[in-house]
C-alpha positions as CSV (number, residue, x, y, z in Angstrom):
1,M,147.2,126.0,146.5
2,P,149.9,123.7,148.0
3,S,153.3,125.2,148.6
4,E,156.4,124.2,146.6
5,R,157.2,121.8,149.5
6,P,153.7,120.5,150.5
7,R,152.9,120.3,154.2
8,I,151.7,116.9,155.4
9,L,150.1,116.2,158.7
10,Y,150.8,112.5,159.4
11,V,148.4,110.9,161.9
12,T,149.7,108.0,163.8
13,D,149.8,106.5,167.3
14,L,153.4,105.4,167.8
15,A,152.6,103.9,171.2
16,Y,149.7,101.6,170.0
17,P,150.5,98.1,171.2
18,A,149.6,96.1,168.1
19,R,149.8,92.3,168.5
20,G,152.6,90.9,166.4
21,R,153.5,94.2,164.8
22,R,155.4,97.4,165.6
23,Y,153.4,100.3,164.2
24,C,156.1,102.8,165.3
25,D,158.9,101.2,163.3
26,E,156.8,101.3,160.1
27,D,155.8,104.9,160.5
28,I,159.3,106.0,161.5
29,F,160.6,104.5,158.3
30,L,157.9,105.8,156.0
31,T,158.0,109.4,157.4
32,S,161.8,109.4,157.1
33,R,161.4,108.7,153.4
34,L,158.4,111.0,152.8
35,R,160.4,113.9,154.3
36,E,162.6,113.9,151.2
37,D,159.6,115.4,149.3
38,F,157.3,116.9,151.9
39,D,157.4,119.1,155.0
40,L,155.9,116.6,157.5
41,A,154.7,116.7,161.1
42,L,153.4,113.8,163.1
43,C,150.4,113.9,165.5
44,H,148.2,111.6,167.6
45,P,144.7,111.0,166.2
46,A,143.2,112.8,169.2
47,E,144.9,116.0,168.0
48,A,144.3,115.8,164.3
49,A,141.0,117.8,164.1
50,G,142.7,120.9,165.7
51,L,145.7,120.8,163.5
52,L,144.6,119.9,160.0
53,D,143.9,123.6,158.9
54,A,147.7,124.3,158.9
55,F,148.5,121.6,156.3
56,D,148.0,120.9,152.7
57,A,147.0,117.3,153.3
58,V,146.4,114.8,156.1
59,V,147.8,111.3,155.9
60,V,146.1,108.8,158.2
61,R,148.4,105.9,158.9
62,N,149.0,103.5,161.8
63,S,146.6,105.4,164.1
64,G,145.2,102.3,165.8
65,P,141.6,101.2,165.9
66,V,139.1,104.0,165.8
67,L,137.3,102.4,168.7
68,A,140.1,103.7,171.0
69,H,139.3,107.4,170.0
70,R,135.9,107.3,168.5
71,A,134.9,110.9,169.5
72,A,138.1,112.4,168.3
73,Y,137.9,110.5,165.0
74,D,134.3,111.7,164.4
75,A,135.4,115.3,165.2
76,F,138.3,114.9,162.7
77,R,136.0,113.7,159.9
78,E,133.5,116.5,160.7
79,R,136.2,119.2,160.7
80,A,137.8,117.8,157.5
81,A,134.4,118.0,155.7
82,E,133.8,121.5,156.9
83,C,137.1,122.9,155.7
84,G,137.5,120.7,152.6
85,A,140.7,119.2,153.9
86,R,142.5,116.7,151.7
87,V,142.6,113.4,153.7
88,Y,144.5,110.4,152.5
89,N,143.0,107.8,152.4
90,Q,140.0,109.7,151.1
91,L,137.1,109.5,153.6
92,T,134.7,108.0,151.1
93,G,135.7,104.4,151.7
94,R,132.9,101.9,151.9
95,A,134.8,99.1,153.6
96,D,136.5,99.0,157.1
97,M,136.5,102.8,157.2
98,A,132.7,102.6,157.7
99,G,132.6,99.4,159.9
100,K,132.1,95.8,158.8
101,Q,128.6,96.3,157.3
102,Y,130.2,95.9,153.8
103,L,130.7,92.2,154.4
104,L,126.9,91.8,154.5
105,E,126.6,93.9,151.3
106,L,129.2,91.9,149.5
107,T,127.7,88.6,150.6
108,A,124.2,89.6,149.4
109,A,125.7,90.8,146.1
110,G,127.4,87.4,145.5
111,H,131.0,88.5,145.7
112,P,133.7,85.9,146.8
113,V,133.6,86.8,150.5
114,I,133.4,84.7,153.6
115,P,129.6,84.3,153.9
116,T,128.3,86.8,156.5
117,V,125.0,87.5,158.2
118,D,123.9,89.7,161.2
119,R,120.6,88.2,162.2
120,P,119.8,84.9,163.9
121,E,117.0,84.3,161.4
122,D,119.5,84.5,158.6
123,L,121.8,81.8,160.0
124,H,120.4,79.3,157.6
125,R,122.0,81.2,154.7
126,L,125.5,80.3,156.0
127,P,127.2,77.0,155.2
128,A,127.0,74.4,158.0
129,A,130.0,74.5,160.3
130,D,131.1,73.1,163.6
131,Q,132.2,76.6,164.8
132,Y,131.3,80.1,163.9
133,V,133.1,83.4,164.1
134,V,131.2,86.2,165.8
135,K,132.6,89.7,165.7
136,P,131.4,93.3,166.3
137,K,130.3,95.3,163.2
138,L,132.5,98.2,164.6
139,G,135.3,95.9,165.6
140,A,139.0,96.1,164.6
141,D,142.2,94.3,165.2
142,S,140.2,91.2,166.4
143,I,138.8,93.2,169.3
144,G,135.6,91.4,170.5
145,L,136.0,88.5,168.1
146,R,134.7,85.2,169.5
147,I,134.7,81.6,168.2
148,V,131.5,79.8,169.2
149,P,130.2,76.3,168.7
150,A,127.3,75.6,166.4
151,D,124.9,74.9,169.2
152,R,125.5,78.4,170.7
153,V,125.6,80.5,167.6
154,R,121.9,81.4,167.5
155,E,122.0,82.5,171.1
156,T,125.1,84.5,170.6
157,A,123.7,86.2,167.5
158,S,120.5,87.0,169.3
159,A,122.4,88.6,172.2
160,G,124.3,90.8,169.7
161,A,121.0,92.4,168.6
162,G,122.2,93.3,165.1
163,D,125.5,94.7,166.3
164,V,127.5,91.6,165.5
165,L,128.4,89.6,162.3
166,V,128.4,85.9,162.1
167,Q,130.5,83.8,159.7
168,P,131.3,80.1,159.5
169,R,134.8,79.3,160.7
170,I,136.7,78.2,157.7
171,D,139.6,75.7,157.7
172,F,141.7,77.7,155.3
173,A,145.1,76.9,154.0
174,Y,146.6,80.3,154.5
175,E,145.8,84.1,154.6
176,V,147.2,86.4,151.9
177,S,147.2,90.2,151.6
178,F,147.4,92.3,148.5
179,Y,148.6,95.9,148.9
180,F,147.5,98.7,146.6
181,V,148.4,102.4,146.2
182,D,145.5,104.1,144.5
183,H,144.4,101.4,142.1
184,D,147.9,100.1,141.4
185,F,149.0,96.7,142.9
186,Q,152.3,96.9,144.8
187,Y,153.0,93.6,146.5
188,A,151.5,90.6,148.2
189,L,152.4,88.8,151.4
190,Y,151.0,85.6,153.0
191,A,151.1,83.8,156.3
192,P,152.0,80.1,155.5
193,D,151.0,79.1,159.1
194,P,147.4,80.1,159.8
195,D,148.1,80.3,163.5
196,R,150.8,82.9,163.0
197,R,149.0,85.7,161.1
198,W,151.7,88.3,161.2
199,Q,154.7,86.1,160.3
200,L,154.5,87.0,156.6
201,E,156.5,86.1,153.5
202,P,156.4,87.4,150.0
203,Y,153.7,85.9,147.8
204,D,153.9,85.5,144.1
205,A,150.4,86.6,143.0
206,T,148.9,85.1,139.9
207,D,146.8,86.9,137.4
208,E,143.7,85.2,138.9
209,D,144.7,86.3,142.4
210,L,145.1,89.9,141.2
211,A,141.8,89.9,139.4
212,F,140.2,88.8,142.7
213,A,141.8,91.6,144.7
214,R,141.2,94.3,142.1
215,R,137.4,93.7,142.1
216,F,137.3,94.9,145.7
217,I,139.5,97.9,145.0
218,E,137.2,98.9,142.2
219,W,134.1,98.3,144.3
220,N,135.4,100.6,147.0
221,G,136.0,103.5,144.7
222,I,138.9,105.3,146.5
223,D,141.0,107.1,144.0
224,H,143.8,108.2,146.3
225,G,145.1,106.1,149.2
226,I,146.6,102.8,150.4
227,Q,144.4,99.7,150.7
228,R,145.0,96.1,151.8
229,V,142.8,93.3,150.5
230,D,143.0,90.4,153.0
231,A,141.8,87.0,151.8
232,C,142.0,83.3,152.7
233,R,142.6,80.3,150.6
234,A,139.5,78.2,151.2
235,P,139.4,74.3,151.2
236,G,138.1,74.3,147.6
237,G,141.1,76.3,146.4
238,E,139.3,79.6,145.8
239,L,140.1,82.9,147.5
240,L,137.5,84.5,149.8
241,L,137.7,88.1,151.1
242,V,138.3,88.3,154.8
243,E,138.6,92.1,155.1
244,L,139.1,95.2,152.9
245,E,141.2,97.6,155.0
246,D,140.8,101.1,153.7
247,L,141.4,103.3,156.7
248,N,144.9,102.7,158.1
249,P,146.2,99.3,156.9
250,Y,149.4,98.0,158.4
251,L,151.8,97.5,155.5
252,S,154.3,94.9,156.9
253,L,157.1,96.7,155.2
254,D,159.6,94.8,157.3
255,A,158.7,91.7,155.3
256,L,159.9,93.3,152.1
257,D,163.4,93.5,150.7
258,E,164.9,96.9,150.1
259,T,164.0,97.1,146.4
260,A,160.3,96.4,147.2
261,R,160.3,98.9,150.0
262,D,161.8,101.6,147.8
263,A,159.3,100.9,145.0
264,F,156.4,101.2,147.5
265,V,157.7,104.5,148.9
266,T,158.0,105.8,145.3
267,A,154.4,104.8,144.6
268,V,153.2,106.6,147.7
269,R,155.1,109.8,146.9
270,G,153.6,109.8,143.4
271,S,150.2,109.2,144.8
272,L,150.4,112.0,147.3
273,R,151.6,114.4,144.6
274,R,148.7,113.5,142.3
275,F,146.3,113.9,145.3
276,L,147.7,117.4,146.1
277,A,147.4,118.4,142.5
278,A,143.9,117.1,142.0
């Protein structure tokens, strides 16, 4: 049973050089607030497997792309399963936590997602475009992403041998992200300039927007954790899913005012307490 002051192992890579973001600032802020309720220690993702036994729960936050420490991450998941560790986010995620395969599944199921295929023989299923986005199934943080012209997309997809995804490059108006704790919506941010993805401003989400985002939170089935639904506003006005980040979503807390940040921290505290009590 958890102690009166639960012990939390907080997994982060404070030195990860994220483009346009300062992971360390966000985690320094969030851990400073969580320490009001929990006994908390930080560790690098490479050390998590060897330390998790000493804590009541493990919170995986801004730990950087798993690609940078794949063996350590696999060892962490294996050890967590062996000892029944409480891991937050829960390791049952079906989205980015498991790679980009879910974009194919959602496309096939008819969800509002940027159309995605992974085989050259399926390229005809995509809308015609002048350019296509090709990215690794196990990619993250735009690592390995390429923009290729239409006359080279078949060749590029063939060379990927099923390890890459292909999508039409969409001339969207803006990108918008919806942030959830458990299944509860917290806030939304958007990038008015498509060329400046991480210069974010508060976004006033409509009921229709939230219905769009919630369908993916429900689909993923994580009961305890922080998730970010990334979407783009397509030329026709509809939202299309870009990514469902369910492993270690950056939260852009610096784009919020103090009231919104406090509300988010309160939501995370409550979520962790429910998780520990479950």
